[in-house]
C-alpha positions in Angstrom: 77.2 -86.1 -99.6 76.2 -89.7 -98.9 73.3 -90.4 -101.4 73.6 -89.6 -105.1 70.9 -90.2 -107.7 72.3 -91.2 -111.1 70.2 -90.8 -114.3 70.8 -93.8 -116.6 69.5 -92.5 -119.9 71.1 -93.7 -123.1 73.9 -96.2 -122.8 76.1 -93.8 -124.7 75.7 -91.1 -122.1 75.8 -93.5 -119.2 79.5 -93.9 -119.4 80.2 -90.3 -118.6 77.3 -89.9 -116.1 78.4 -93.0 -114.1 82.1 -92.1 -114.2 81.3 -88.6 -112.7 79.1 -90.1 -110.1 81.7 -92.7 -109.1 84.4 -90.0 -108.8 82.2 -88.1 -106.3 81.1 -91.2 -104.4 84.7 -92.4 -103.9 85.8 -89.0 -102.6 82.8 -88.6 -100.2 82.0 -92.2 -99.3 78.6 -92.0 -101.0 76.1 -94.6 -102.2 74.7 -94.4 -105.8 71.2 -95.0 -106.9 70.9 -95.6 -110.7 67.5 -94.7 -112.1 66.1 -95.6 -115.5 62.6 -94.4 -116.4 60.3 -95.6 -119.2 57.7 -93.0 -120.3 55.1 -95.0 -122.3 53.1 -91.9 -123.3 56.1 -90.6 -125.3 57.1 -93.9 -126.7 53.6 -94.7 -127.8 53.0 -91.3 -129.5 53.4 -91.7 -133.3 51.9 -88.4 -134.4 48.9 -87.9 -136.7 48.1 -91.1 -138.6 46.5 -91.5 -142.0 43.4 -93.5 -142.4 43.8 -96.8 -144.2 44.1 -100.6 -144.1 47.1 -101.7 -142.0 47.8 -98.4 -140.3 46.9 -99.8 -136.8 49.1 -102.8 -137.3 52.1 -100.7 -138.4 51.5 -98.3 -135.5 51.4 -101.2 -133.0 54.6 -102.7 -134.5 56.4 -99.3 -134.2 55.4 -99.0 -130.6 56.6 -102.5 -129.8 59.8 -101.9 -131.6 60.4 -98.8 -129.5 59.7 -100.6 -126.3 62.1 -103.4 -127.3 64.8 -100.9 -128.1 64.3 -99.1 -124.8 64.5 -102.3 -122.8 67.8 -103.1 -124.5 69.2 -99.6 -123.8 68.2 -99.8 -120.2 69.7 -103.2 -119.8 73.0 -102.0 -121.3 73.0 -98.9 -119.1 72.2 -100.9 -115.9 75.0 -103.4 -116.7 77.5 -100.6 -117.3 76.5 -98.9 -114.1 76.8 -102.1 -112.0 80.1 -103.2 -113.5 81.7 -99.8 -113.0 80.4 -99.5 -109.4 81.7 -103.0 -108.6 85.0 -102.3 -110.1 85.3 -99.0 -108.1 84.0 -100.7 -104.9 81.2 -98.1 -104.7 77.9 -99.2 -103.0 75.0 -99.0 -105.4 71.5 -99.9 -106.2 69.4 -99.7 -109.4 65.8 -98.7 -109.8 63.5 -98.9 -112.9 60.3 -97.0 -113.0 57.5 -96.5 -115.5 55.6 -93.2 -115.8 56.3 -89.5 -116.1 60.1 -89.2 -115.6 59.9 -85.6 -114.2 57.5 -86.6 -111.5 59.4 -89.8 -110.7 62.8 -88.1 -110.4 61.3 -85.2 -108.4 60.0 -87.7 -105.9 63.2 -89.7 -105.6 65.4 -86.5 -105.2 63.7 -85.8 -101.9 65.9 -88.4 -100.3 69.2 -87.8 -102.2 72.0 -85.3 -101.7 72.9 -84.8 -105.3 71.6 -85.8 -108.8 73.9 -86.6 -111.7 72.4 -86.5 -115.2 73.6 -86.1 -118.8 73.2 -82.7 -120.5 71.3 -84.7 -123.2 69.8 -88.2 -123.5 68.1 -88.1 -120.1 65.1 -90.4 -120.5 64.4 -91.3 -124.1 67.1 -93.9 -124.5 67.9 -92.9 -128.2 64.5 -94.1 -129.3 62.4 -90.9 -129.7 63.8 -87.3 -129.8 64.6 -85.9 -126.3 62.5 -82.8 -125.4 64.7 -79.7 -125.7 63.7 -78.4 -122.3 64.3 -81.6 -120.3 66.9 -80.1 -118.0 64.8 -77.0 -117.5 61.8 -79.1 -116.5 63.9 -81.1 -114.0 65.2 -78.0 -112.3 61.7 -76.4 -112.3 60.4 -79.6 -110.6 62.9 -79.1 -107.8 65.5 -81.6 -108.9 68.7 -80.0 -107.5 71.4 -79.7 -106.6 72.3 -81.2 -109.9 75.4 -82.0 -111.8 74.7 -82.2 -115.5 77.6 -83.6 -117.5 78.6 -83.8 -121.1 78.7 -87.0 -123.1 82.5 -87.5 -122.9 83.9 -88.0 -119.4 86.6 -85.6 -118.2 87.8 -85.4 -114.6 86.8 -82.2 -112.9 90.1 -80.3 -112.3 89.2 -76.7 -113.2 85.9 -75.2 -111.9 84.6 -71.8 -113.1 82.1 -70.2 -110.8 79.8 -67.6 -112.6 78.7 -65.1 -109.9 76.1 -62.5 -110.9 75.9 -60.8 -107.5 72.4 -61.9 -106.9 71.2 -63.7 -103.7 70.4 -66.8 -105.7 73.8 -66.8 -107.4 75.4 -66.6 -104.0 73.3 -69.5 -102.7 74.6 -71.6 -105.6 78.3 -71.0 -105.0 77.9 -71.4 -101.2 76.2 -74.8 -101.8 79.0 -75.8 -104.0 81.6 -74.9 -101.3 79.6 -76.6 -98.5 79.1 -79.8 -100.5 82.8 -80.4 -100.5 82.8 -81.3 -104.2 86.2 -81.4 -106.0 88.3 -80.0 -103.1 91.5 -80.2 -105.1 90.2 -78.5 -108.2 91.4 -75.1 -109.3 88.5 -72.6 -108.8 88.1 -69.3 -110.6 85.2 -67.0 -109.8 84.2 -64.7 -112.7 81.9 -61.7 -112.5 80.5 -60.1 -115.6 79.2 -56.5 -115.5 79.8 -52.8 -116.3 80.6 -51.4 -112.8 84.2 -52.3 -112.1 84.2 -51.1 -108.5 81.1 -53.0 -107.5 82.3 -56.1 -109.3 85.6 -56.1 -107.6 84.0 -55.6 -104.2 81.7 -58.5 -104.8 84.6 -60.7 -105.9 86.6 -59.9 -102.7 83.6 -60.9 -100.6 83.4 -64.2 -102.5 87.1 -64.7 -102.0 86.7 -64.2 -98.3 83.9 -66.7 -98.1 85.9 -69.4 -99.9 88.9 -68.6 -97.6 86.7 -69.2 -94.5 86.2 -72.7 -95.9 89.8 -73.3 -96.6 89.6 -72.8 -100.3 91.9 -70.5 -102.3 90.5 -69.2 -105.6 91.3 -67.0 -108.5 89.2 -63.9 -109.4 88.3 -62.2 -112.6 86.1 -59.3 -113.6 84.9 -59.0 -117.2 83.1 -56.1 -118.7 80.5 -57.8 -120.8 77.4 -59.9 -121.1 77.6 -63.3 -119.4 74.8 -64.7 -121.6 77.1 -64.2 -124.7 80.5 -64.5 -123.1 80.4 -67.0 -120.3 80.7 -70.2 -122.4 83.5 -68.9 -124.6 85.3 -67.7 -121.5 85.0 -71.1 -119.8 86.2 -72.9 -122.9 89.2 -70.5 -123.3 90.1 -71.1 -119.6 89.7 -74.8 -120.2 87.1 -75.2 -117.4 85.8 -78.7 -116.7 82.7 -77.5 -114.8 80.6 -74.3 -114.6 78.9 -73.5 -111.3 75.9 -71.3 -112.3 73.4 -69.5 -110.2 70.8 -67.0 -111.5 69.7 -63.4 -111.5 66.0 -63.3 -111.2 63.9 -61.9 -114.1 60.2 -61.5 -114.4 59.3 -64.4 -116.7 58.9 -67.8 -115.1 61.9 -69.6 -116.5 64.1 -66.6 -116.1 62.8 -66.2 -112.6 63.8 -69.8 -111.8 67.1 -69.9 -113.6 68.2 -66.5 -114.6 69.1 -65.5 -118.2 72.6 -66.9 -118.0 71.7 -70.2 -116.3 68.8 -70.7 -118.7 71.1 -70.2 -121.7 73.6 -72.7 -120.2 70.9 -75.3 -119.6 69.9 -75.0 -123.3 73.3 -74.8 -124.9 76.3 -75.5 -122.6 78.9 -77.9 -124.0 80.5 -78.1 -120.5 79.2 -79.9 -117.3 77.0 -77.7 -115.1 76.5 -77.6 -111.3 73.1 -76.1 -110.4 71.9 -75.7 -106.8 69.2 -73.0 -106.8 
């Protein structure tokens, strides 16, 4: 990986996002592109307004206050990004855009090898509430492979790969292996299901694939539902990262992400790696 897109949302989340991006850039000799996006349509929306004297003035003042706060947040995030990259001797550029953040990022990712974003605080800069489906919309727009990280930085030393047995899930773990990310991390592949024999056969095949790429892994089969049990399992194992694929369902979001990956996008407290 030589080109990494870094989402500079809130200055609070930027610390973790930038630290993760720098860790990868140093290991792979990559260049970072920090992107900050202002979405006027969301910042200017104030909801239904009552009719009365002074309403327009108050609304205009609210919009201006939001724009001022966003500008300050972006300046802080950009400064943090530049300072940390210079300190780490990592080549970097910054980019500020105005418009629909999902369209802008989807366009930029065409020319990047990886995207690093926060699990929360992607574009709204702590000024208006972040849409609850922001990560889902990014993935649906084709923004992947993606590393979505938590607000507090923690070096990636233990990686849990959730393998469902589906083709898309296999594509995800293969992309992770081929990317060369975190080569020294301890990796465990876990398969949830009810058929022990089939599960163990799949896990042995995964182990063989990793071995072909010079990676040793741990294996575990759990009889249970990954939607309910994956995150508690990851936390108990003290994972720093979950690599999640999908198992296609009939509804659009579930077809794109799978039930397990969709649940992770919405509620995971741990960093996620999503490639398909």
